[in-house]
All heavy atoms as an XYZ file, in Angstrom:
863
protein
N      93.400    107.727     77.156
C      93.424    108.277     75.808
C      94.866    108.335     75.311
O      95.728    108.892     75.964
C      92.819    109.675     75.822
C      92.867    110.351     74.491
S      91.752    109.583     73.336
C      90.681    110.920     73.011
N      95.130    107.726     74.211
C      96.449    107.716     73.590
C      96.624    109.029     72.820
O      95.715    109.465     72.123
C      96.584    106.528     72.601
C      96.335    105.201     73.289
C      97.922    106.536     71.902
C      97.407    104.718     74.180
N      97.807    109.618     72.955
C      98.088    110.846     72.226
C      97.998    110.571     70.717
O      98.594    109.625     70.221
C      99.468    111.382     72.589
N      97.237    111.386     69.996
C      97.126    111.254     68.562
C      96.090    110.242     68.095
O      95.969    109.969     66.913
N      95.326    109.673     68.983
C      94.321    108.706     68.559
C      93.975    107.778     69.704
O      94.335    108.000     70.837
N      93.275    106.709     69.375
C      92.847    105.752     70.382
C      93.436    104.387     70.043
O      93.359    103.935     68.906
C      91.296    105.649     70.435
C      90.867    104.570     71.404
C      90.705    106.992     70.818
N      94.037    103.781     71.043
C      94.588    102.445     70.900
C      94.289    101.700     72.184
O      94.498    102.224     73.274
C      96.104    102.524     70.690
C      96.803    101.199     70.641
C      98.325    101.347     70.599
O      98.844    102.444     70.673
N      99.016    100.244     70.502
N      93.801    100.481     72.090
C      93.533     99.678     73.274
C      94.776     98.859     73.604
O      95.295     98.169     72.749
C      92.344     98.778     73.051
C      91.048     99.566     72.909
C      89.853     98.664     72.921
N      89.693     98.047     74.220
C      88.855     98.471     75.166
N      88.111     99.526     74.926
N      88.751     97.871     76.306
N      95.216     98.968     74.847
C      96.360     98.187     75.332
C      95.856     97.348     76.491
O      95.435     97.904     77.506
C      97.505     99.113     75.810
C      97.957    100.032     74.691
C      98.665     98.267     76.348
C      98.867    101.159     75.147
N      95.875     96.035     76.357
C      95.455     95.203     77.495
C      96.334     95.496     78.709
O      97.563     95.539     78.583
C      95.652     93.764     76.991
C      95.656     93.880     75.492
C      96.247     95.225     75.194
N      95.716     95.715     79.854
C      96.469     96.102     81.048
C      97.511     95.035     81.407
O      98.577     95.361     81.913
C      95.516     96.453     82.214
C      94.842     95.226     82.778
C      96.237     97.214     83.301
N      97.230     93.775     81.108
C      98.201     92.716     81.434
C      99.434     92.750     80.533
O     100.438     92.122     80.824
C      97.540     91.332     81.407
C      96.911     90.930     80.101
C      95.467     91.407     79.956
O      94.916     92.061     80.858
O      94.888     91.136     78.885
N      99.399     93.529     79.434
C     100.552     93.679     78.544
C     101.486     94.805     78.978
O     102.581     94.948     78.438
C     100.092     93.965     77.118
C      99.475     92.750     76.442
O      99.487     91.647     77.044
O      98.967     92.900     75.313
N     101.068     95.620     79.941
C     101.863     96.768     80.365
C     103.026     96.325     81.244
O     102.852     95.530     82.163
C     100.984     97.795     81.106
C      99.924     98.371     80.147
C     101.850     98.929     81.685
C      98.884     99.236     80.809
N     104.210     96.857     80.953
C     105.428     96.580     81.736
C     105.637     97.717     82.731
O     105.861     97.478     83.910
C     106.639     96.398     80.802
C     106.364     95.209     79.856
C     107.916     96.215     81.618
C     107.267     95.138     78.662
N     105.602     98.965     82.250
C     105.679    100.110     83.150
C     105.024    101.334     82.540
O     104.769    101.389     81.334
C     107.113    100.415     83.584
C     108.029    100.976     82.507
C     107.929    102.286     82.054
C     109.051    100.185     81.976
C     108.779    102.784     81.086
C     109.903    100.681     81.014
C     109.771    101.979     80.567
O     110.612    102.479     79.598
N     104.759    102.315     83.402
C     104.198    103.617     83.021
C     105.136    104.680     83.605
O     105.453    104.622     84.798
C     102.805    103.790     83.622
C     101.778    102.735     83.226
C     100.935    102.357     84.417
C     100.909    103.247     82.122
N     105.566    105.606     82.763
C     106.470    106.651     83.254
C     106.008    108.015     82.768
O     105.799    108.221     81.570
C     107.899    106.399     82.784
C     108.848    107.384     83.410
C     110.297    107.156     83.148
N     110.567    105.987     82.354
C     111.755    105.468     82.212
N     112.781    105.986     82.803
N     111.943    104.426     81.445
N     105.867    108.949     83.705
C     105.414    110.301     83.386
C     106.586    111.174     82.934
O     107.677    111.084     83.482
C     104.752    110.930     84.607
N     106.316    112.009     81.941
C     107.278    112.975     81.465
C     106.492    114.152     80.903
O     105.785    113.990     79.897
C     108.172    112.360     80.395
C     109.251    113.322     79.914
O     109.679    114.185     80.708
O     109.674    113.205     78.749
N     106.607    115.288     81.574
C     105.837    116.468     81.202
C     104.347    116.155     81.310
O     103.902    115.689     82.330
C     106.210    116.948     79.795
C     107.674    117.209     79.579
C     108.205    118.431     80.301
O     107.447    119.314     80.679
N     109.493    118.487     80.519
N     103.572    116.366     80.237
C     102.133    116.149     80.343
C     101.673    114.791     79.815
O     100.497    114.490     79.786
C     101.360    117.277     79.653
C     101.414    117.280     78.156
C     100.528    118.376     77.609
C      99.991    117.983     76.257
N      98.911    118.808     75.791
N     102.616    113.948     79.392
C     102.276    112.628     78.890
C     102.822    111.528     79.790
O     103.752    111.739     80.549
C     102.842    112.408     77.483
C     102.205    113.280     76.441
C     102.855    114.396     75.943
C     100.933    112.986     75.969
C     102.256    115.199     74.982
C     100.321    113.786     75.011
C     101.001    114.898     74.527
O     100.397    115.686     73.591
N     102.235    110.342     79.645
C     102.742    109.145     80.315
C     103.149    108.171     79.215
O     102.354    107.859     78.329
C     101.675    108.519     81.232
C     102.125    107.153     81.743
C     101.355    109.442     82.397
N     104.411    107.719     79.268
C     104.886    106.704     78.337
C     104.526    105.340     78.899
O     104.767    105.068     80.070
C     106.413    106.797     78.160
O     106.741    108.085     77.639
C     106.936    105.719     77.223
N     103.941    104.502     78.056
C     103.574    103.148     78.439
C     104.451    102.188     77.657
O     104.405    102.190     76.418
C     102.103    102.833     78.097
C     101.739    101.416     78.525
C     101.174    103.849     78.705
N     105.267    101.409     78.360
C     106.004    100.348     77.691
C     105.164     99.082     77.852
O     104.793     98.721     78.978
C     107.400    100.136     78.312
C     108.227     99.065     77.600
C     108.619     99.514     76.197
C     109.450     98.697     78.408
N     104.846     98.451     76.740
C     103.996     97.258     76.770
C     104.552     96.226     75.809
O     105.503     96.488     75.071
C     102.528     97.620     76.448
C     102.357     98.388     75.179
N     102.170     97.787     73.953
C     102.356     99.726     74.944
C     102.048     98.715     73.025
N     102.153     99.904     73.601
N     103.981     95.040     75.836
C     104.465     93.924     75.002
C     104.538     94.284     73.526
O     105.393     93.783     72.811
C     103.562     92.706     75.177
O     103.558     92.297     76.520
N     103.652     95.158     73.074
C     103.601     95.531     71.668
C     104.438     96.748     71.304
O     104.432     97.186     70.165
N     105.151     97.337     72.263
C     105.972     98.523     71.975
C     105.796     99.597     73.016
O     105.701     99.325     74.216
N     105.719    100.834     72.531
C     105.624    101.994     73.419
C     104.522    102.915     72.916
O     104.371    103.085     71.703
C     106.968    102.716     73.384
C     107.257    103.560     74.577
C     108.681    104.105     74.539
O     108.869    105.178     73.920
O     109.581    103.468     75.104
N     103.769    103.497     73.840
C     102.694    104.428     73.492
C     102.697    105.590     74.463
O     103.268    105.498     75.542
C     101.326    103.719     73.555
O     101.290    102.609     72.708
N     102.022    106.671     74.081
C     101.876    107.834     74.949
C     100.416    107.958     75.380
O      99.516    107.813     74.555
C     102.277    109.128     74.236
C     103.751    109.318     73.945
C     103.968    110.621     73.196
C     104.578    109.302     75.210
N     100.215    108.235     76.655
C      98.872    108.458     77.187
C      98.730    109.900     77.621
O      99.697    110.505     78.074
C      98.625    107.582     78.424
C      98.641    106.089     78.282
C      98.402    105.443     79.627
C      97.573    105.641     77.307
N      97.527    110.411     77.542
C      97.218    111.750     78.042
C      96.452    111.622     79.345
O      95.417    112.236     79.528
C      96.415    112.536     77.009
C      97.187    112.842     75.742
C      96.334    113.528     74.703
O      95.094    113.373     74.721
O      96.897    114.233     73.865
N      96.931    110.800     80.253
C      96.290    110.589     81.540
C      97.365    110.624     82.614
O      98.496    110.220     82.368
C      95.574    109.230     81.534
C      94.620    109.058     82.675
C      93.712    107.840     82.490
O      93.630    107.300     81.389
O      93.095    107.456     83.487
N      97.012    111.073     83.793
C      98.022    111.187     84.855
C      98.338    109.825     85.463
O      97.497    108.920     85.481
C      97.549    112.137     85.947
O      96.543    111.523     86.727
N      99.560    109.696     85.977
C      99.947    108.475     86.683
C      99.044    108.232     87.875
O      98.661    107.103     88.158
C     101.388    108.582     87.198
C     102.508    108.149     86.283
C     103.831    108.194     87.040
C     102.294    106.792     85.691
N      98.702    109.307     88.565
C      97.866    109.189     89.756
C      96.510    108.553     89.412
O      96.042    107.654     90.108
C      97.682    110.556     90.401
C      96.975    110.506     91.743
C      96.983    111.873     92.385
C      96.411    111.846     93.756
N      97.371    111.457     94.779
N      95.894    109.012     88.334
C      94.592    108.444     87.963
C      94.735    106.995     87.507
O      93.886    106.159     87.801
C      93.893    109.293     86.904
O      94.550    109.211     85.676
N      95.817    106.660     86.803
C      96.054    105.283     86.383
C      96.303    104.385     87.597
O      95.795    103.264     87.665
C      97.243    105.212     85.427
C      97.008    105.851     84.049
C      98.314    106.076     83.336
C      96.075    104.981     83.219
N      97.057    104.895     88.557
C      97.327    104.137     89.775
C      96.039    103.847     90.541
O      95.827    102.748     91.028
C      98.300    104.917     90.653
C      98.747    104.201     91.905
C      99.775    104.998     92.690
O      99.766    106.243     92.628
O     100.580    104.363     93.375
N      95.156    104.826     90.611
C      93.883    104.647     91.300
C      92.959    103.688     90.541
O      92.326    102.823     91.133
C      93.187    105.991     91.506
C      93.879    106.857     92.526
C      93.357    108.292     92.547
O      92.669    108.731     91.636
N      93.695    109.016     93.603
N      92.916    103.834     89.231
C      92.023    103.008     88.421
C      92.433    101.537     88.435
O      91.593    100.646     88.422
C      91.982    103.504     86.982
C      90.971    102.732     86.180
C      90.472    103.331     84.915
N      91.248    104.354     84.301
C      91.519    104.397     82.997
N      91.109    103.443     82.208
N      92.183    105.396     82.488
N      93.741    101.280     88.444
C      94.238     99.902     88.428
C      94.900     99.540     89.750
O      95.948     98.898     89.781
C      95.204     99.722     87.247
C      94.569     99.990     85.921
C      94.885    101.129     85.197
C      93.613     99.117     85.401
C      94.292    101.386     83.974
C      93.015     99.369     84.170
C      93.351    100.501     83.454
N      94.285     99.947     90.810
C      94.805     99.733     92.165
C      95.233     98.281     92.381
O      94.490     97.353     92.068
C      93.710    100.113     93.172
O      94.133     99.825     94.460
N      96.434     98.103     92.882
C      96.940     96.777     93.180
C      97.715     96.133     92.053
O      98.524     95.250     92.271
N      97.482     96.558     90.824
C      98.186     95.947     89.681
C      99.572     96.546     89.487
O     100.482     95.867     88.997
C      97.360     96.136     88.413
C      97.942     95.406     87.238
C      97.043     95.471     86.034
N      95.908     94.591     86.104
C      95.947     93.313     85.700
N      97.041     92.791     85.237
N      94.861     92.570     85.766
N      99.723     97.825     89.870
C     100.994     98.521     89.669
C     101.605     98.922     91.001
O     100.908     99.147     91.982
C     100.797     99.767     88.788
C     100.337     99.417     87.409
C      99.014     99.544     87.051
C     101.233     98.944     86.465
C      98.574     99.205     85.792
C     100.804     98.597     85.191
C      99.479     98.732     84.849
N     102.923     99.036     90.996
C     103.687     99.414     92.178
C     104.377    100.738     91.901
O     105.047    100.887     90.869
C     104.731     98.325     92.469
C     105.659     98.512     93.649
C     104.878     98.496     94.959
C     106.733     97.422     93.655
N     104.201    101.696     92.785
C     104.844    103.004     92.639
C     106.301    102.851     93.061
O     106.593    102.403     94.155
C     104.118    104.030     93.513
C     104.755    105.388     93.597
C     104.524    106.271     92.421
N     103.134    106.658     92.255
C     102.750    107.611     91.409
N     103.644    108.273     90.705
N     101.493    107.893     91.269
N     107.243    103.217     92.170
C     108.658    103.128     92.502
C     109.341    104.491     92.494
O     110.474    104.617     92.935
C     109.421    102.165     91.571
C     109.404    102.654     90.124
C     108.860    100.749     91.689
C     110.425    101.977     89.228
N     108.647    105.480     91.976
C     109.195    106.837     91.849
C     108.004    107.752     91.617
O     106.957    107.283     91.175
C     110.139    106.860     90.642
C     111.076    108.017     90.604
N     110.695    109.267     90.194
C     112.389    108.115     90.944
C     111.740    110.084     90.257
N     112.776    109.406     90.717
N     108.170    109.027     91.890
C     107.049    109.931     91.657
C     106.608    109.937     90.199
O     105.472    110.248     89.875
C     107.364    111.363     92.135
C     108.455    112.025     91.338
C     108.696    113.453     91.828
N     109.918    113.972     91.242
C     110.039    114.407     89.990
N     108.998    114.391     89.182
N     111.180    114.858     89.545
N     107.519    109.533     89.306
C     107.180    109.540     87.881
C     107.045    108.139     87.277
O     107.014    108.012     86.065
C     108.211    110.350     87.086
C     109.558    109.655     86.995
O     109.803    108.638     87.640
N     110.461    110.209     86.204
N     106.978    107.081     88.112
C     106.942    105.741     87.522
C     106.121    104.735     88.327
O     106.199    104.678     89.549
C     108.359    105.205     87.351
N     105.365    103.945     87.586
C     104.639    102.785     88.120
C     105.094    101.582     87.310
O     105.290    101.682     86.095
C     103.127    102.935     87.903
C     102.402    104.072     88.588
C     100.969    104.184     88.068
C     102.391    103.849     90.092
N     105.264    100.443     87.998
C     105.638     99.215     87.293
C     104.559     98.167     87.518
O     103.896     98.145     88.554
C     107.013     98.672     87.747
C     108.121     99.670     87.443
C     107.012     98.307     89.223
N     104.412     97.286     86.524
C     103.469     96.171     86.666
C     104.077     95.161     87.618
O     105.178     94.663     87.394
C     103.216     95.540     85.291
N     103.375     94.889     88.700
C     103.900     93.982     89.732
C     104.307     92.632     89.157
O     105.331     92.077     89.530
C     102.856     93.784     90.837
C     102.595     95.030     91.651
C     101.466     94.797     92.643
N     101.097     96.020     93.319
C     101.514     96.347     94.547
N     102.306     95.555     95.214
N     101.129     97.482     95.095
N     103.501     92.075     88.242
C     103.789     90.742     87.714
C     104.982     90.728     86.761
O     105.453     89.666     86.383
C     102.555     90.120     87.037
C     102.243     90.651     85.667
C     101.361     91.889     85.659
O     101.142     92.518     86.684
N     100.848     92.242     84.492
N     105.489     91.909     86.375
C     106.622     91.984     85.437
C     107.963     92.242     86.129
O     108.994     92.302     85.475
C     106.388     93.109     84.432
C     105.129     92.979     83.612
C     105.266     91.906     82.595
N     104.117     91.933     81.699
C     104.194     91.596     80.443
N     105.315     91.176     79.935
N     103.111     91.624     79.704
N     107.951     92.403     87.453
C     109.189     92.675     88.189
C     110.016     91.406     88.285
O     109.522     90.348     88.672
C     108.877     93.208     89.612
C     110.161     93.326     90.441
C     108.165     94.555     89.537
N     111.302     91.502     87.936
C     112.233     90.382     88.066
C     112.991     90.499     89.382
O     113.123     89.542     90.111
C     113.224     90.338     86.886
C     112.457     90.051     85.581
C     114.319     89.311     87.136
C     113.302     90.188     84.341
N     113.495     91.693     89.684
C     114.236     91.862     90.927
C     114.871     93.223     91.054
O     114.776     94.079     90.181
N     115.547     93.391     92.178
C     116.189     94.641     92.560
C     117.682     94.517     92.308
O     118.257     93.449     92.535
C     115.926     94.847     94.047
C     116.333     96.148     94.700
C     115.418     97.277     94.261
C     116.256     95.999     96.209
N     118.306     95.589     91.847
C     119.770     95.572     91.741
C     120.299     96.957     92.043
O     119.600     97.957     91.885
C     120.241     95.057     90.387
C     120.034     95.948     89.215
C     120.542     95.319     87.913
O     120.482     94.085     87.750
O     121.005     96.091     87.064
N     121.538     96.985     92.507
C     122.174     98.247     92.854
C     123.070     98.669     91.684
O     123.858     97.879     91.193
C     123.006     98.069     94.124
C     123.002     99.298     94.972
C     123.518     99.036     96.352
C     123.113    100.216     97.186
N     122.613     99.902     98.453
N     122.919     99.909     91.268
C     123.748    100.445     90.188
C     125.129    100.796     90.752
O     125.303    100.926     91.971
C     123.077    101.684     89.592
N     126.093    100.977     89.874
C     127.462    101.287     90.298
C     127.557    102.592     91.078
O     128.434    102.754     91.914
C     128.396    101.331     89.085
O     127.936    102.287     88.159
N     126.598    103.489     90.856
C     126.600    104.770     91.590
C     125.813    104.702     92.897
O     125.596    105.710     93.564
C     126.074    105.893     90.703
C     124.633    105.671     90.266
O     124.013    104.696     90.708
O     124.147    106.495     89.463
N     125.333    103.495     93.262
C     124.627    103.327     94.526
C     123.119    103.393     94.455
O     122.440    103.052     95.417
N     122.585    103.819     93.323
C     121.124    103.877     93.194
C     120.556    102.468     93.108
O     121.200    101.561     92.575
C     120.719    104.628     91.915
C     121.096    106.082     91.898
C     120.765    106.746     90.574
N     121.451    106.061     89.475
C     120.864    105.634     88.361
N     119.577    105.846     88.146
N     121.541    105.022     87.419
N     119.344    102.290     93.597
C     118.656    101.008     93.475
C     117.726    101.062     92.266
O     117.028    102.054     92.060
C     117.864    100.709     94.740
S     118.911    100.194     96.105
N     117.743     99.992     91.506
C     116.936     99.921     90.290
C     116.189     98.591     90.235
O     116.598     97.621     90.859
C     117.826    100.027     89.060
S     118.738    101.581     88.957
N     115.099     98.581     89.475
C     114.345     97.351     89.248
C     114.671     96.788     87.874
O     114.783     97.540     86.899
C     112.832     97.614     89.297
C     112.141     97.585     90.639
C     110.649     97.771     90.462
C     112.426     96.335     91.423
N     114.789     95.488     87.817
C     114.881     94.785     86.544
C     113.467     94.295     86.228
O     112.770     93.779     87.097
C     115.823     93.581     86.643
C     117.271     94.001     86.727
C     118.238     92.827     86.727
N     117.948     91.898     87.819
C     117.729     90.594     87.653
N     117.763     90.030     86.472
N     117.477     89.825     88.698
N     113.081     94.477     84.986
C     111.725     94.143     84.546
C     111.790     93.152     83.383
O     112.766     93.132     82.637
C     111.003     95.409     84.084
C     110.917     96.529     85.087
S     109.907     96.154     86.512
C     108.302     95.975     85.749
N     110.732     92.363     83.234
C     110.605     91.474     82.076
C     110.520     92.299     80.798
O     110.002     93.416     80.815
C     109.314     90.646     82.178
C     109.297     89.647     83.278
C     107.966     88.904     83.356
O     107.027     89.231     82.594
O     107.875     88.008     84.205
N     111.005     91.743     79.712
C     110.870     92.279     78.356
C     111.550     93.624     78.127
O     111.227     94.309     77.153
C     109.414     92.369     77.948
C     108.746     91.007     77.818
C     107.353     91.117     77.282
O     106.453     91.581     77.971
N     107.170     90.698     76.044
N     112.475     94.043     78.997
C     113.243     95.255     78.746
C     114.583     95.150     79.453
O     114.672     94.611     80.544
C     112.473     96.533     79.188
O     113.275     97.669     78.881
C     112.163     96.539     80.670
N     115.600     95.693     78.800
C     116.929     95.751     79.414
C     117.048     96.993     80.281
O     117.990     97.101     81.069
C     118.014     95.781     78.327
C     118.103     94.484     77.536
C     118.497     93.301     78.403
O     119.440     93.423     79.202
O     117.823     92.252     78.280
N     116.126     97.907     80.114
C     116.148     99.155     80.868
C     116.011     98.879     82.367
O     115.223     98.028     82.782
C     114.991    100.048     80.392
C     115.014    101.426     80.975
C     113.915    102.291     80.396
O     113.156    101.828     79.539
O     113.844    103.446     80.821
N     116.793     99.592     83.175
C     116.702     99.500     84.630
C     115.966    100.754     85.104
O     116.315    101.868     84.728
C     118.080     99.436     85.272
C     118.929     98.236     84.832
C     118.216     96.943     85.165
N     119.046     95.782     84.924
C     118.838     94.896     83.965
N     117.836     95.047     83.138
N     119.618     93.844     83.832
N     114.942    100.557     85.930
C     114.124    101.670     86.399
C     114.535    102.054     87.805
O     114.506    101.217     88.712
C     112.645    101.273     86.363
C     112.116    100.864     84.988
C     110.711    100.324     85.110
C     112.160    102.030     84.034
N     114.894    103.314     87.978
C     115.363    103.791     89.277
C     114.222    103.823     90.290
O     113.113    104.247     89.983
C     115.965    105.189     89.146
C     116.513    105.695     90.457
C     117.137    107.077     90.354
O     117.216    107.638     89.246
O     117.565    107.597     91.401
N     114.536    103.382     91.501
C     113.597    103.459     92.614
C     114.027    104.652     93.458
O     115.186    104.734     93.875
C     113.643    102.183     93.476
C     113.383    100.951     92.616
C     112.642    102.277     94.627
C     113.715     99.650     93.298
N     113.111    105.562     93.735
C     113.464    106.723     94.558
C     113.671    106.292     96.003
O     113.131    105.280     96.459
C     112.370    107.791     94.478
O     111.210    107.336     95.138
N     114.460    107.053     96.727
C     114.698    106.748     98.153
C     113.385    106.723     98.914
O     113.188    105.915     99.815
C     115.643    107.789     98.763
C     117.072    107.640     98.291
C     118.033    108.482     99.094
N     117.616    109.852     99.277
C     118.026    110.887     98.560
N     118.885    110.704     97.584
N     117.589    112.106     98.803
N     112.469    107.585     98.544
C     111.175    107.675     99.213
C     110.374    106.370     99.098
O     109.631    105.998    100.004
C     110.385    108.840     98.621
C     109.016    108.994     99.175
C     108.335    110.178     98.557
N     106.994    110.302     99.116
C     106.023    110.919     98.505
N     106.220    111.481     97.342
N     104.842    110.993     99.071
N     110.495    105.673     97.977
C     109.708    104.462     97.723
C     110.486    103.161     97.952
O     109.904    102.091     97.898
C     109.162    104.485     96.288
C     108.137    105.547     96.077
N     108.443    106.790     95.598
C     106.802    105.559     96.320
C     107.345    107.520     95.529
N     106.335    106.794     95.969
N     111.783    103.254     98.223
C     112.619    102.054     98.326
C     112.178    101.098     99.420
O     112.086     99.883     99.190
C     114.088    102.456     98.516
C     115.094    101.319     98.527
C     115.008    100.482     97.263
C     116.502    101.874     98.710
N     111.866    101.592    100.603
C     111.462    100.712    101.705
C     110.189     99.946    101.351
O     110.090     98.736    101.586
C     111.259    101.508    102.991
N     109.235    100.622    100.743
C     107.981     99.982    100.335
C     108.239     98.895     99.289
O     107.675     97.803     99.357
C     107.022    101.030     99.786
C     105.775    100.447     99.159
C     104.994    101.484     98.352
O     105.215    102.670     98.439
N     104.067    101.000     97.541
N     109.108     99.174     98.308
C     109.428     98.212     97.280
C     110.114     96.998     97.889
O     109.784     95.851     97.579
C     110.306     98.835     96.163
C     110.822     97.788     95.198
C     109.526     99.922     95.413
N     111.057     97.219     98.787
C     111.754     96.107     99.450
C     110.784     95.254    100.253
O     110.860     94.019    100.230
C     112.872     96.633    100.343
C     114.102     97.012     99.560
C     115.261     97.282    100.505
N     116.499     97.352     99.726
C     117.435     98.250     99.915
N     117.312     99.142    100.884
N     118.515     98.242     99.188
N     109.879     95.887    100.990
C     108.869     95.136    101.761
C     108.030     94.260    100.837
O     107.771     93.105    101.129
C     107.947     96.083    102.536
C     108.467     96.487    103.897
C     107.384     97.154    104.741
N     106.726     98.281    104.103
C     107.190     99.528    104.119
N     108.298     99.824    104.753
N     106.534    100.490    103.517
N     107.614     94.844     99.727
C     106.799     94.090     98.776
C     107.581     92.896     98.219
O     107.047     91.794     98.137
C     106.330     95.024     97.657
C     105.567     94.295     96.599
C     104.291     93.826     96.675
C     106.045     93.916     95.304
N     103.934     93.193     95.524
C     105.000     93.233     94.657
C     107.242     94.106     94.636
C     105.110     92.745     93.371
C     107.361     93.609     93.356
C     106.315     92.935     92.733
N     108.847     93.094     97.861
C     109.667     92.002     97.331
C     109.847     90.904     98.375
O     109.767     89.713     98.060
C     111.033     92.525     96.873
C     111.032     93.303     95.564
C     112.353     94.025     95.371
C     110.734     92.393     94.380
N     110.087     91.271     99.624
C     110.308     90.299    100.689
C     109.040     89.566    101.071
O     109.083     88.457    101.605
C     110.908     90.973    101.925
C     112.354     91.349    101.731
C     112.893     92.033    102.957
C     114.337     92.440    102.735
N     114.883     93.229    103.823
N     107.893     90.153    100.825
C     106.623     89.560    101.226
C     106.164     88.435    100.280
O     105.069     87.916    100.435
C     105.544     90.629    101.305
O     105.190     91.051     99.991
N     106.988     88.113     99.324
C     106.584     87.079     98.381
C     105.922     87.656     97.144
O     105.375     86.926     96.327
N     105.897     88.973     97.039
C     105.410     89.689     95.867
C     103.970     89.375     95.511
O     103.665     88.986     94.394
C     106.327     89.446     94.685
C     107.693     89.959     94.927
C     108.742     89.391     94.052
N     108.377     89.231     92.670
C     109.240     89.160     91.701
N     110.508     89.257     91.933
N     108.838     88.975     90.479
N     103.051     89.546     96.480
C     101.637     89.331     96.129
C     101.191     90.390     95.129
O     101.701     91.490     95.098
C     100.915     89.503     97.463
C     101.811     90.368     98.273
C     103.215     90.052     97.824
N     100.205     90.065     94.332
C      99.676     91.013     93.331
C      98.637     91.899     93.940
O      97.903     91.688     94.752
C      99.125     90.296     92.114
C     100.207     89.616     91.350
N     100.934     90.260     90.379
C     100.735     88.377     91.432
C     101.833     89.431     89.886
N     101.727     88.292     90.514
């Protein structure tokens, strides 16, 4: 459910989902939208399509370009269609690296 109304977003258009307070921001090919659904439920519903990189973020596996290290030492993901770099938490970094090294299956 989109905050303030209903909008259909094709799941293949989603770049990432990021939780903030009680909403989830969805960056997609057509822009940005807010959802009133938890990341956990979205992760379960679309199992395998998204990769957890932080307690507050899921990324679309097919939109990942690569990993880069920020000047402060944090690891971030580069994604298609955005200049924004998404931080990978230390807790999820090993899993993300394994996935990248495995040939990035969907």
